[in-house]
Biopython code that builds the backbone (N, CA, C, O; Angstrom):
import numpy as np
from Bio.PDB.StructureBuilder import StructureBuilder

atoms = [
    (1, "MET", "N", (7.134, 62.025, -91.265)),
    (1, "MET", "CA", (6.888, 63.107, -90.341)),
    (1, "MET", "C", (5.519, 62.861, -89.675)),
    (1, "MET", "O", (4.562, 62.436, -90.322)),
    (2, "THR", "N", (5.459, 63.139, -88.378)),
    (2, "THR", "CA", (4.220, 62.979, -87.625)),
    (2, "THR", "C", (3.687, 64.357, -87.264)),
    (2, "THR", "O", (4.420, 65.199, -86.744)),
    (3, "TYR", "N", (2.418, 64.580, -87.538)),
    (3, "TYR", "CA", (1.769, 65.847, -87.229)),
    (3, "TYR", "C", (0.803, 65.635, -86.074)),
    (3, "TYR", "O", (-0.050, 64.748, -86.122)),
    (4, "VAL", "N", (0.941, 66.450, -85.039)),
    (4, "VAL", "CA", (0.053, 66.370, -83.881)),
    (4, "VAL", "C", (-0.731, 67.670, -83.810)),
    (4, "VAL", "O", (-0.160, 68.731, -83.560)),
    (5, "ASP", "N", (-2.043, 67.590, -84.031)),
    (5, "ASP", "CA", (-2.892, 68.774, -84.019)),
    (5, "ASP", "C", (-3.582, 68.882, -82.663)),
    (5, "ASP", "O", (-4.631, 68.281, -82.433)),
    (6, "ASN", "N", (-2.968, 69.665, -81.765)),
    (6, "ASN", "CA", (-3.535, 69.818, -80.427)),
    (6, "ASN", "C", (-4.788, 70.684, -80.411)),
    (6, "ASN", "O", (-5.531, 70.669, -79.430)),
    (7, "TRP", "N", (-5.036, 71.437, -81.477)),
    (7, "TRP", "CA", (-6.220, 72.300, -81.516)),
    (7, "TRP", "C", (-7.505, 71.500, -81.592)),
    (7, "TRP", "O", (-8.564, 72.015, -81.233)),
    (8, "VAL", "N", (-7.446, 70.251, -82.048)),
    (8, "VAL", "CA", (-8.656, 69.428, -82.120)),
    (8, "VAL", "C", (-8.910, 68.669, -80.817)),
    (8, "VAL", "O", (-9.924, 67.983, -80.695)),
    (9, "ASP", "N", (-8.015, 68.780, -79.856)),
    (9, "ASP", "CA", (-8.181, 68.126, -78.558)),
    (9, "ASP", "C", (-9.118, 68.974, -77.703)),
    (9, "ASP", "O", (-8.699, 69.968, -77.112)),
    (10, "ALA", "N", (-10.387, 68.577, -77.641)),
    (10, "ALA", "CA", (-11.394, 69.354, -76.912)),
    (10, "ALA", "C", (-11.046, 69.469, -75.425)),
    (10, "ALA", "O", (-11.337, 70.492, -74.804)),
    (11, "GLU", "N", (-10.441, 68.458, -74.860)),
    (11, "GLU", "CA", (-10.063, 68.489, -73.445)),
    (11, "GLU", "C", (-9.043, 69.601, -73.190)),
    (11, "GLU", "O", (-9.105, 70.280, -72.164)),
    (12, "LEU", "N", (-8.123, 69.784, -74.105)),
    (12, "LEU", "CA", (-7.070, 70.800, -73.944)),
    (12, "LEU", "C", (-7.625, 72.220, -74.002)),
    (12, "LEU", "O", (-6.950, 73.161, -73.584)),
    (13, "ALA", "N", (-8.821, 72.388, -74.504)),
    (13, "ALA", "CA", (-9.442, 73.718, -74.556)),
    (13, "ALA", "C", (-9.958, 74.172, -73.189)),
    (13, "ALA", "O", (-10.269, 75.349, -73.007)),
    (14, "ARG", "N", (-10.050, 73.253, -72.233)),
    (14, "ARG", "CA", (-10.553, 73.605, -70.897)),
    (14, "ARG", "C", (-9.558, 74.513, -70.177)),
    (14, "ARG", "O", (-8.346, 74.379, -70.345)),
    (15, "SER", "N", (-10.076, 75.424, -69.386)),
    (15, "SER", "CA", (-9.227, 76.431, -68.723)),
    (15, "SER", "C", (-8.249, 75.831, -67.724)),
    (15, "SER", "O", (-7.256, 76.474, -67.383)),
    (16, "GLN", "N", (-8.501, 74.627, -67.249)),
    (16, "GLN", "CA", (-7.613, 74.002, -66.276)),
    (16, "GLN", "C", (-6.219, 73.747, -66.826)),
    (16, "GLN", "O", (-5.273, 73.585, -66.055)),
    (17, "TYR", "N", (-6.079, 73.710, -68.130)),
    (17, "TYR", "CA", (-4.795, 73.400, -68.753)),
    (17, "TYR", "C", (-3.976, 74.652, -69.083)),
    (17, "TYR", "O", (-2.871, 74.547, -69.617)),
    (18, "TRP", "N", (-4.498, 75.802, -68.776)),
    (18, "TRP", "CA", (-3.864, 77.053, -69.163)),
    (18, "TRP", "C", (-3.474, 77.878, -67.943)),
    (18, "TRP", "O", (-4.116, 77.802, -66.895)),
    (19, "SER", "N", (-2.421, 78.660, -68.092)),
    (19, "SER", "CA", (-2.010, 79.555, -67.015)),
    (19, "SER", "C", (-3.037, 80.670, -66.889)),
    (19, "SER", "O", (-3.876, 80.824, -67.776)),
    (20, "PRO", "N", (-2.997, 81.451, -65.816)),
    (20, "PRO", "CA", (-3.998, 82.511, -65.629)),
    (20, "PRO", "C", (-4.068, 83.522, -66.780)),
    (20, "PRO", "O", (-5.108, 84.149, -66.981)),
    (21, "ASP", "N", (-2.967, 83.692, -67.544)),
    (21, "ASP", "CA", (-3.021, 84.660, -68.641)),
    (21, "ASP", "C", (-3.754, 84.121, -69.870)),
    (21, "ASP", "O", (-4.005, 84.866, -70.816)),
    (22, "ARG", "N", (-4.096, 82.841, -69.861)),
    (22, "ARG", "CA", (-4.820, 82.182, -70.960)),
    (22, "ARG", "C", (-4.056, 82.195, -72.281)),
    (22, "ARG", "O", (-4.628, 81.934, -73.340)),
    (23, "LEU", "N", (-2.766, 82.499, -72.211)),
    (23, "LEU", "CA", (-1.923, 82.481, -73.404)),
    (23, "LEU", "C", (-0.935, 81.323, -73.385)),
    (23, "LEU", "O", (-0.500, 80.857, -74.438)),
    (24, "HIS", "N", (-0.581, 80.860, -72.195)),
    (24, "HIS", "CA", (0.443, 79.840, -72.039)),
    (24, "HIS", "C", (-0.125, 78.626, -71.304)),
    (24, "HIS", "O", (-0.944, 78.758, -70.395)),
    (25, "LEU", "N", (0.324, 77.458, -71.715)),
    (25, "LEU", "CA", (-0.068, 76.239, -71.016)),
    (25, "LEU", "C", (0.571, 76.197, -69.635)),
    (25, "LEU", "O", (1.686, 76.685, -69.453)),
    (26, "ASN", "N", (-0.127, 75.618, -68.660)),
    (26, "ASN", "CA", (0.481, 75.369, -67.361)),
    (26, "ASN", "C", (1.123, 73.974, -67.409)),
    (26, "ASN", "O", (1.168, 73.358, -68.474)),
    (27, "ALA", "N", (1.613, 73.476, -66.285)),
    (27, "ALA", "CA", (2.284, 72.176, -66.257)),
    (27, "ALA", "C", (1.354, 71.058, -66.723)),
    (27, "ALA", "O", (1.777, 70.161, -67.452)),
    (28, "LEU", "N", (0.103, 71.109, -66.307)),
    (28, "LEU", "CA", (-0.862, 70.099, -66.717)),
    (28, "LEU", "C", (-1.112, 70.152, -68.228)),
    (28, "LEU", "O", (-1.263, 69.114, -68.873)),
    (29, "GLY", "N", (-1.156, 71.359, -68.784)),
    (29, "GLY", "CA", (-1.332, 71.515, -70.226)),
    (29, "GLY", "C", (-0.160, 70.956, -71.008)),
    (29, "GLY", "O", (-0.350, 70.313, -72.040)),
    (30, "HIS", "N", (1.057, 71.194, -70.524)),
    (30, "HIS", "CA", (2.240, 70.637, -71.184)),
    (30, "HIS", "C", (2.225, 69.114, -71.107)),
    (30, "HIS", "O", (2.625, 68.440, -72.057)),
    (31, "ALA", "N", (1.765, 68.569, -69.980)),
    (31, "ALA", "CA", (1.661, 67.119, -69.861)),
    (31, "ALA", "C", (0.644, 66.574, -70.855)),
    (31, "ALA", "O", (0.856, 65.509, -71.434)),
    (32, "ARG", "N", (-0.451, 67.288, -71.058)),
    (32, "ARG", "CA", (-1.476, 66.859, -72.011)),
    (32, "ARG", "C", (-0.916, 66.858, -73.436)),
    (32, "ARG", "O", (-1.145, 65.916, -74.195)),
    (33, "VAL", "N", (-0.186, 67.907, -73.796)),
    (33, "VAL", "CA", (0.429, 67.981, -75.126)),
    (33, "VAL", "C", (1.444, 66.846, -75.302)),
    (33, "VAL", "O", (1.495, 66.210, -76.355)),
    (34, "ALA", "N", (2.251, 66.598, -74.262)),
    (34, "ALA", "CA", (3.226, 65.503, -74.326)),
    (34, "ALA", "C", (2.517, 64.167, -74.533)),
    (34, "ALA", "O", (2.986, 63.321, -75.294)),
    (35, "THR", "N", (1.389, 63.980, -73.856)),
    (35, "THR", "CA", (0.606, 62.764, -74.024)),
    (35, "THR", "C", (0.108, 62.630, -75.460)),
    (35, "THR", "O", (0.154, 61.541, -76.032)),
    (36, "ASN", "N", (-0.362, 63.721, -76.042)),
    (36, "ASN", "CA", (-0.826, 63.699, -77.439)),
    (36, "ASN", "C", (0.311, 63.330, -78.388)),
    (36, "ASN", "O", (0.119, 62.555, -79.325)),
    (37, "VAL", "N", (1.491, 63.887, -78.140)),
    (37, "VAL", "CA", (2.652, 63.601, -79.005)),
    (37, "VAL", "C", (3.062, 62.142, -78.876)),
    (37, "VAL", "O", (3.262, 61.462, -79.883)),
    (38, "LEU", "N", (3.190, 61.653, -77.642)),
    (38, "LEU", "CA", (3.576, 60.252, -77.451)),
    (38, "LEU", "C", (2.574, 59.303, -78.092)),
    (38, "LEU", "O", (2.962, 58.310, -78.707)),
    (39, "THR", "N", (1.283, 59.605, -77.951)),
    (39, "THR", "CA", (0.242, 58.774, -78.557)),
    (39, "THR", "C", (0.380, 58.762, -80.076)),
    (39, "THR", "O", (0.279, 57.706, -80.700)),
    (40, "ALA", "N", (0.609, 59.926, -80.669)),
    (40, "ALA", "CA", (0.758, 60.006, -82.127)),
    (40, "ALA", "C", (1.984, 59.240, -82.618)),
    (40, "ALA", "O", (1.988, 58.709, -83.729)),
    (41, "LEU", "N", (3.017, 59.186, -81.791)),
    (41, "LEU", "CA", (4.235, 58.463, -82.162)),
    (41, "LEU", "C", (4.155, 56.971, -81.855)),
    (41, "LEU", "O", (5.062, 56.214, -82.200)),
    (42, "GLY", "N", (3.067, 56.548, -81.206)),
    (42, "GLY", "CA", (2.923, 55.143, -80.868)),
    (42, "GLY", "C", (3.766, 54.717, -79.675)),
    (42, "GLY", "O", (4.072, 53.535, -79.515)),
    (43, "VAL", "N", (4.143, 55.682, -78.839)),
    (43, "VAL", "CA", (4.959, 55.407, -77.659)),
    (43, "VAL", "C", (4.030, 55.308, -76.455)),
    (43, "VAL", "O", (3.133, 56.138, -76.304)),
    (44, "PRO", "N", (4.226, 54.311, -75.597)),
    (44, "PRO", "CA", (3.374, 54.215, -74.413)),
    (44, "PRO", "C", (3.497, 55.465, -73.542)),
    (44, "PRO", "O", (4.592, 55.988, -73.332)),
    (45, "VAL", "N", (2.359, 55.928, -73.044)),
    (45, "VAL", "CA", (2.333, 57.126, -72.194)),
    (45, "VAL", "C", (2.673, 56.715, -70.766)),
    (45, "VAL", "O", (2.016, 55.838, -70.206)),
    (46, "PRO", "N", (3.698, 57.339, -70.165)),
    (46, "PRO", "CA", (4.040, 57.003, -68.783)),
    (46, "PRO", "C", (2.857, 57.258, -67.839)),
    (46, "PRO", "O", (2.069, 58.180, -68.051)),
    (47, "ARG", "N", (2.750, 56.440, -66.812)),
    (47, "ARG", "CA", (1.642, 56.541, -65.868)),
    (47, "ARG", "C", (1.546, 57.930, -65.251)),
    (47, "ARG", "O", (0.439, 58.423, -65.034)),
    (48, "GLU", "N", (2.681, 58.576, -64.960)),
    (48, "GLU", "CA", (2.641, 59.900, -64.337)),
    (48, "GLU", "C", (2.024, 60.957, -65.252)),
    (48, "GLU", "O", (1.595, 62.004, -64.768)),
    (49, "LEU", "N", (1.969, 60.709, -66.558)),
    (49, "LEU", "CA", (1.295, 61.642, -67.473)),
    (49, "LEU", "C", (-0.163, 61.262, -67.692)),
    (49, "LEU", "O", (-1.014, 62.140, -67.826)),
    (50, "SER", "N", (-0.460, 59.984, -67.730)),
    (50, "SER", "CA", (-1.810, 59.556, -68.095)),
    (50, "SER", "C", (-2.814, 59.651, -66.959)),
    (50, "SER", "O", (-4.011, 59.759, -67.226)),
    (51, "GLY", "N", (-2.385, 59.617, -65.710)),
    (51, "GLY", "CA", (-3.330, 59.608, -64.611)),
    (51, "GLY", "C", (-3.529, 60.949, -63.945)),
    (51, "GLY", "O", (-3.979, 61.009, -62.801)),
    (52, "THR", "N", (-3.202, 62.031, -64.637)),
    (52, "THR", "CA", (-3.278, 63.353, -64.038)),
    (52, "THR", "C", (-4.695, 63.898, -64.123)),
    (52, "THR", "O", (-5.292, 63.930, -65.199)),
    (53, "GLU", "N", (-5.225, 64.321, -62.997)),
    (53, "GLU", "CA", (-6.560, 64.928, -62.956)),
    (53, "GLU", "C", (-6.444, 66.444, -63.056)),
    (53, "GLU", "O", (-5.637, 67.039, -62.342)),
    (54, "PRO", "N", (-7.217, 67.077, -63.909)),
    (54, "PRO", "CA", (-7.160, 68.530, -63.996)),
    (54, "PRO", "C", (-7.731, 69.187, -62.743)),
    (54, "PRO", "O", (-8.679, 68.671, -62.149)),
    (55, "PRO", "N", (-7.160, 70.324, -62.336)),
    (55, "PRO", "CA", (-7.717, 71.046, -61.198)),
    (55, "PRO", "C", (-9.040, 71.708, -61.575)),
    (55, "PRO", "O", (-9.480, 71.639, -62.723)),
    (56, "ALA", "N", (-9.658, 72.341, -60.602)),
    (56, "ALA", "CA", (-10.918, 73.048, -60.860)),
    (56, "ALA", "C", (-10.695, 74.146, -61.892)),
    (56, "ALA", "O", (-9.580, 74.656, -62.008)),
    (57, "PRO", "N", (-11.722, 74.521, -62.642)),
    (57, "PRO", "CA", (-11.574, 75.583, -63.642)),
    (57, "PRO", "C", (-11.095, 76.890, -63.027)),
    (57, "PRO", "O", (-11.372, 77.189, -61.865)),
    (58, "ASN", "N", (-10.378, 77.651, -63.823)),
    (58, "ASN", "CA", (-9.877, 78.954, -63.394)),
    (58, "ASN", "C", (-11.028, 79.950, -63.450)),
    (58, "ASN", "O", (-11.505, 80.295, -64.532)),
    (59, "SER", "N", (-11.471, 80.408, -62.294)),
    (59, "SER", "CA", (-12.625, 81.305, -62.249)),
    (59, "SER", "C", (-12.283, 82.741, -62.608)),
    (59, "SER", "O", (-13.185, 83.565, -62.758)),
    (60, "ARG", "N", (-10.984, 83.066, -62.751)),
    (60, "ARG", "CA", (-10.589, 84.443, -63.035)),
    (60, "ARG", "C", (-10.602, 84.766, -64.532)),
    (60, "ARG", "O", (-10.271, 85.885, -64.923)),
    (61, "VAL", "N", (-10.971, 83.824, -65.349)),
    (61, "VAL", "CA", (-10.964, 84.051, -66.792)),
    (61, "VAL", "C", (-12.050, 85.054, -67.167)),
    (61, "VAL", "O", (-13.206, 84.915, -66.766)),
    (62, "ARG", "N", (-11.672, 86.047, -67.928)),
    (62, "ARG", "CA", (-12.566, 87.072, -68.464)),
    (62, "ARG", "C", (-13.293, 87.870, -67.384)),
    (62, "ARG", "O", (-14.468, 88.206, -67.529)),
    (63, "THR", "N", (-12.594, 88.159, -66.324)),
    (63, "THR", "CA", (-13.096, 89.049, -65.281)),
    (63, "THR", "C", (-12.357, 90.371, -65.426)),
    (63, "THR", "O", (-11.347, 90.422, -66.127)),
    (64, "PRO", "N", (-12.823, 91.443, -64.789)),
    (64, "PRO", "CA", (-12.065, 92.698, -64.848)),
    (64, "PRO", "C", (-10.611, 92.537, -64.385)),
    (64, "PRO", "O", (-9.711, 93.163, -64.944)),
    (65, "ALA", "N", (-10.384, 91.709, -63.377)),
    (65, "ALA", "CA", (-9.014, 91.481, -62.897)),
    (65, "ALA", "C", (-8.158, 90.833, -63.982)),
    (65, "ALA", "O", (-6.987, 91.180, -64.138)),
    (66, "TYR", "N", (-8.737, 89.893, -64.733)),
    (66, "TYR", "CA", (-8.002, 89.241, -65.826)),
    (66, "TYR", "C", (-7.554, 90.273, -66.862)),
    (66, "TYR", "O", (-6.395, 90.280, -67.275)),
    (67, "TYR", "N", (-8.460, 91.126, -67.271)),
    (67, "TYR", "CA", (-8.111, 92.141, -68.276)),
    (67, "TYR", "C", (-7.080, 93.125, -67.733)),
    (67, "TYR", "O", (-6.171, 93.530, -68.458)),
    (68, "ARG", "N", (-7.211, 93.510, -66.477)),
    (68, "ARG", "CA", (-6.283, 94.458, -65.864)),
    (68, "ARG", "C", (-4.882, 93.841, -65.721)),
    (68, "ARG", "O", (-3.882, 94.518, -65.957)),
    (69, "GLU", "N", (-4.810, 92.578, -65.339)),
    (69, "GLU", "CA", (-3.521, 91.940, -65.071)),
    (69, "GLU", "C", (-2.839, 91.374, -66.308)),
    (69, "GLU", "O", (-1.612, 91.280, -66.337)),
    (70, "HIS", "N", (-3.599, 90.995, -67.328)),
    (70, "HIS", "CA", (-3.000, 90.302, -68.469)),
    (70, "HIS", "C", (-3.210, 90.997, -69.811)),
    (70, "HIS", "O", (-2.264, 91.145, -70.585)),
    (71, "VAL", "N", (-4.427, 91.419, -70.090)),
    (71, "VAL", "CA", (-4.724, 91.977, -71.412)),
    (71, "VAL", "C", (-4.171, 93.394, -71.572)),
    (71, "VAL", "O", (-3.494, 93.687, -72.558)),
    (72, "LEU", "N", (-4.453, 94.262, -70.621)),
    (72, "LEU", "CA", (-3.975, 95.647, -70.738)),
    (72, "LEU", "C", (-2.452, 95.748, -70.797)),
    (72, "LEU", "O", (-1.944, 96.498, -71.631)),
    (73, "PRO", "N", (-1.687, 95.029, -69.953)),
    (73, "PRO", "CA", (-0.233, 95.078, -70.102)),
    (73, "PRO", "C", (0.234, 94.561, -71.469)),
    (73, "PRO", "O", (1.193, 95.086, -72.035)),
    (74, "TRP", "N", (-0.438, 93.538, -71.997)),
    (74, "TRP", "CA", (-0.075, 93.012, -73.302)),
    (74, "TRP", "C", (-0.301, 94.081, -74.378)),
    (74, "TRP", "O", (0.555, 94.287, -75.238)),
    (75, "ILE", "N", (-1.441, 94.754, -74.330)),
    (75, "ILE", "CA", (-1.725, 95.822, -75.298)),
    (75, "ILE", "C", (-0.684, 96.929, -75.176)),
    (75, "ILE", "O", (-0.193, 97.436, -76.185)),
    (76, "GLY", "N", (-0.345, 97.307, -73.941)),
    (76, "GLY", "CA", (0.667, 98.344, -73.725)),
    (76, "GLY", "C", (2.008, 97.968, -74.321)),
    (76, "GLY", "O", (2.678, 98.813, -74.915)),
    (77, "ARG", "N", (2.417, 96.696, -74.173)),
    (77, "ARG", "CA", (3.690, 96.253, -74.759)),
    (77, "ARG", "C", (3.628, 96.301, -76.276)),
    (77, "ARG", "O", (4.601, 96.702, -76.915)),
    (78, "ARG", "N", (2.514, 95.905, -76.865)),
    (78, "ARG", "CA", (2.397, 95.923, -78.330)),
    (78, "ARG", "C", (2.454, 97.353, -78.864)),
    (78, "ARG", "O", (3.113, 97.621, -79.868)),
    (79, "LEU", "N", (1.766, 98.261, -78.193)),
    (79, "LEU", "CA", (1.742, 99.657, -78.650)),
    (79, "LEU", "C", (3.107, 100.333, -78.502)),
    (79, "LEU", "O", (3.449, 101.219, -79.285)),
    (80, "SER", "N", (3.883, 99.920, -77.505)),
    (80, "SER", "CA", (5.190, 100.552, -77.278)),
    (80, "SER", "C", (6.333, 99.808, -77.956)),
    (80, "SER", "O", (7.479, 100.254, -77.901)),
    (81, "GLY", "N", (6.030, 98.669, -78.600)),
    (81, "GLY", "CA", (7.066, 97.922, -79.311)),
    (81, "GLY", "C", (7.968, 97.117, -78.380)),
    (81, "GLY", "O", (9.065, 96.719, -78.772)),
    (82, "ARG", "N", (7.518, 96.877, -77.162)),
    (82, "ARG", "CA", (8.307, 96.090, -76.216)),
    (82, "ARG", "C", (7.822, 94.644, -76.192)),
    (82, "ARG", "O", (6.727, 94.326, -76.656)),
    (83, "SER", "N", (8.662, 93.785, -75.642)),
    (83, "SER", "CA", (8.317, 92.386, -75.468)),
    (83, "SER", "C", (8.391, 92.052, -73.984)),
    (83, "SER", "O", (9.145, 92.680, -73.241)),
    (84, "SER", "N", (7.618, 91.073, -73.555)),
    (84, "SER", "CA", (7.685, 90.668, -72.150)),
    (84, "SER", "C", (9.043, 90.045, -71.831)),
    (84, "SER", "O", (9.398, 89.910, -70.660)),
    (85, "GLY", "N", (9.795, 89.671, -72.841)),
    (85, "GLY", "CA", (11.125, 89.099, -72.626)),
    (85, "GLY", "C", (12.247, 90.124, -72.652)),
    (85, "GLY", "O", (13.401, 89.770, -72.413)),
    (86, "ASP", "N", (11.942, 91.375, -72.934)),
    (86, "ASP", "CA", (12.989, 92.404, -72.966)),
    (86, "ASP", "C", (13.677, 92.487, -71.611)),
    (86, "ASP", "O", (13.022, 92.512, -70.569)),
    (87, "GLY", "N", (15.008, 92.529, -71.638)),
    (87, "GLY", "CA", (15.775, 92.661, -70.412)),
    (87, "GLY", "C", (16.036, 91.342, -69.698)),
    (87, "GLY", "O", (16.706, 91.331, -68.665)),
    (88, "ARG", "N", (15.533, 90.247, -70.213)),
    (88, "ARG", "CA", (15.772, 88.940, -69.595)),
    (88, "ARG", "C", (16.951, 88.265, -70.276)),
    (88, "ARG", "O", (17.195, 88.455, -71.468)),
    (89, "THR", "N", (17.669, 87.481, -69.502)),
    (89, "THR", "CA", (18.775, 86.721, -70.076)),
    (89, "THR", "C", (18.302, 85.308, -70.384)),
    (89, "THR", "O", (17.292, 84.845, -69.853)),
    (90, "ALA", "N", (19.038, 84.642, -71.236)),
    (90, "ALA", "CA", (18.691, 83.281, -71.621)),
    (90, "ALA", "C", (18.912, 82.318, -70.464)),
    (90, "ALA", "O", (19.824, 82.502, -69.658)),
    (91, "LYS", "N", (18.073, 81.294, -70.388)),
    (91, "LYS", "CA", (18.232, 80.278, -69.344)),
    (91, "LYS", "C", (19.568, 79.561, -69.520)),
    (91, "LYS", "O", (20.257, 79.264, -68.544)),
    (92, "ARG", "N", (19.921, 79.289, -70.755)),
    (92, "ARG", "CA", (21.197, 78.646, -71.080)),
    (92, "ARG", "C", (21.890, 79.486, -72.149)),
    (92, "ARG", "O", (21.756, 79.199, -73.338)),
    (93, "PRO", "N", (22.631, 80.524, -71.741)),
    (93, "PRO", "CA", (23.228, 81.433, -72.716)),
    (93, "PRO", "C", (24.370, 80.821, -73.528)),
    (93, "PRO", "O", (24.699, 81.325, -74.601)),
    (94, "GLU", "N", (24.970, 79.755, -73.036)),
    (94, "GLU", "CA", (26.067, 79.091, -73.745)),
    (94, "GLU", "C", (25.584, 77.768, -74.323)),
    (94, "GLU", "O", (24.859, 77.023, -73.665)),
    (95, "LEU", "N", (25.992, 77.478, -75.567)),
    (95, "LEU", "CA", (25.655, 76.209, -76.191)),
    (95, "LEU", "C", (26.405, 75.100, -75.468)),
    (95, "LEU", "O", (27.628, 75.157, -75.343)),
    (96, "ALA", "N", (25.685, 74.101, -74.994)),
    (96, "ALA", "CA", (26.293, 73.001, -74.266)),
    (96, "ALA", "C", (25.435, 71.754, -74.436)),
    (96, "ALA", "O", (24.219, 71.852, -74.601)),
    (97, "PRO", "N", (26.070, 70.573, -74.397)),
    (97, "PRO", "CA", (25.277, 69.349, -74.502)),
    (97, "PRO", "C", (24.428, 69.149, -73.248)),
    (97, "PRO", "O", (24.765, 69.622, -72.163)),
    (98, "ILE", "N", (23.327, 68.441, -73.428)),
    (98, "ILE", "CA", (22.477, 68.121, -72.274)),
    (98, "ILE", "C", (22.349, 66.608, -72.204)),
    (98, "ILE", "O", (22.468, 65.916, -73.216)),
    (99, "GLU", "N", (22.108, 66.107, -71.017)),
    (99, "GLU", "CA", (21.927, 64.675, -70.819)),
    (99, "GLU", "C", (20.474, 64.310, -71.072)),
    (99, "GLU", "O", (19.571, 65.011, -70.614)),
    (100, "PRO", "N", (20.234, 63.217, -71.798)),
    (100, "PRO", "CA", (18.841, 62.806, -72.038)),
    (100, "PRO", "C", (18.181, 62.292, -70.772)),
    (100, "PRO", "O", (17.013, 61.906, -70.798)),
]
sb = StructureBuilder()
sb.init_structure("model")
sb.init_model(0)
sb.init_chain("A")
sb.init_seg("    ")
for serial, (resi, resn, name, xyz) in enumerate(atoms, 1):
    if name == "N":
        sb.init_residue(resn, " ", resi, " ")
    sb.init_atom(name, np.array(xyz, "f"), 0.0, 1.0, " ", f" {name:<3s}", serial, name[0])
structure = sb.get_structure()
């Protein structure tokens, strides 16, 4: 079994790798995690993953707008017992094979 500890990746802690809510990785963050996994498995990292430059830092982190748009709604959902996924349907509701 291979263990990949992304929490020790100091680069991944930068705000450029996270969505504005600071809870979910953006596309660049997912590419960084994929790169860490491939490296741990000894698989060559494709050029399209290794040469990606991070965008400028997200300046909206920890501003009043950030708390109003992301933190307060999250607290409201926790207090009311709701989930952000309530009322959403599955992307693939039927079990089916996928092509590699």
